[in-house]
N, C-alpha and C positions, 0 to 999 in steps of 0.2 A: 583342407584344414589350413588355418592361418599360420603364418610364420612366427607368431608370438608364442613364447613358451608359457607354461602354466605359472611359473614364478612371476614373469612379467605381468601376466593377466591378474594375478592375485595382488601384486603391488598396485596396478592400475585401479583395481576394484577398491582397495583400501584408500587410495588417494581420492577417488571419486566420493567415497563415503565421507571422508574428512572434509572434502569440499562442500558437500551437501550440509554437513553439520555447521561449518563456518558460515555458509549462506543463511542457514536458519537463525544463527545467532545475530547476524547482521539484520535480518528481517525483523526479529523480535525487538532489536534496538531501535530500528526505524519506526516500527509500530508504536513503541512506547513514546518516542519523541513526537510523533504526529498526534497521538492521543493527548499528551501533555500540552502541546502547542494549542490544539483545538480546545481543550478544557480551559486553559488560561484565557484564550480569546473569548470564549463564551462568557466566562465570568466577567471579564472587562466590559464586554459589550452589554451584558446584563446590567451591570452597574450604570453604564451610560444610558441604557433604556429606562431604568427606574428613575434616574435623575431627570430624564426628559419628560416622563409622564406625570411626575409629582410636581404640582405647581409650586414654584419657588421664586421668591423675589430676586434671589441671587442670580438666577439664569436669565432674567430679563435683560436684553441687550447684549448678552454674551453667548448667545446660542451658536454663533459661528465658531467660537473657540472650541466648544464641545463637539460640534460637527467636524471641525478640522482635525481635532485630536482623534476622534473616532475614525475619520477617513484615513488618516495617516497610519493608525494601527491596523485598519482593515487592509490597506495596500501592503503593508509589511507582512501581515499574516498570510495573505494570498501568495505573495512573492516567495515566501518561505515554504508554505504547504505544498504548492503545486510541484516544485522539484522533488520534495520528499515523497510525494505520491508516485511520481515517475520513477524514482529510485526503487520504491517498493515493488512496482510492477516489473522493473528490470531485474531486480534480484530474484523475484519469484519465477520469472521466465527462465533465468539462468539455472535456478534450482531444478525446475522441471526438465530442462534439457540435460542437465548433469545426471538426473535420475534415470532418464531414458538411456543415456550412454552407459550408466552403471548396469542397467538391465541387459543391454547388448553384451557387455563384458561378462556378466554372469552366464549368459547363454553360451558364450565361447568357452568359459571355464567348465561348464557342465558337459559340453561337447567333447572337450579334451579328456576330462576325467572318466567319462563313460563310453567314449568312443562312438557316441551317437548324438544326434541333435535333440535338444529339448523338445519333446512332443507336447506342445500346449496349443496347437493350432496357431503357430507363431504369427502368421500374418493376421489372422482374426484377433488374436490376443493383443497384438501391437495396435491394431486399429481400434479396439475397445479402449485400450489404455490412452491412446491419443485423443479419442473422443471424450474420455473422462477428463483429461487435462483441459481440453477445449471448453467443456461444460463448466468446469471449476473456474477457468479463466473468465468466462462470460459472467458467472455469478459474482466473481470478485469485482469486475468492472461495474456491474449493476449496483452492487452494494456501495462501492466507493463513490459512484456518481450520485447515488441517492443521498449519501452523507454530505457530499460537497454541495448538492443542491439545497439541502436543508440549511447548511451553514451560510450559503449565499443568500437564501431567503431571509435568514435571521439578520444578516448584514444589511439587507435592504430595509427591513422593518425598523431597525435601529436608526439607520440613516434618515428614513422618512420621519421618525419620531423626533429626532434631533433638529431637523430642518424645520419642522412644523411647530416648534415652540413659539407661542405667541410673543410678539415683541410689543410691549406696551410703551 
């Protein structure tokens, strides 16, 4: 049996739960920021795209101003979004690791309270849990890269439209 007392383990379990809740709040905040950033970017680039495809005498000869502005906003957007996405992945990974530590602490508490180990096929259960986390992680990566690819494609479409404005 471990040298940790039941009280210490309960305190540790509560701290881990609090840590998971704090990480979840941070994750929600980062998700909201990323969604807001992407939404504003799409709206701005949509306006630039509409401006590019509608024939206008005002744009003749000034296409590089629109293209430069769009390029500047695109670079700023990507330089802001990529670190935000990395932070999201880092926080989620930390939350998963904290959850696994909380599960180990719960098993110790159960063992001390009942005088026996938790019989849930612990090795198999831990492997299933780790596999579930790995699957969820791969799904998150796939979803994020699909969204980033769509945003990048949209960026390229707008850039092409702005650069191909006829100059009369």
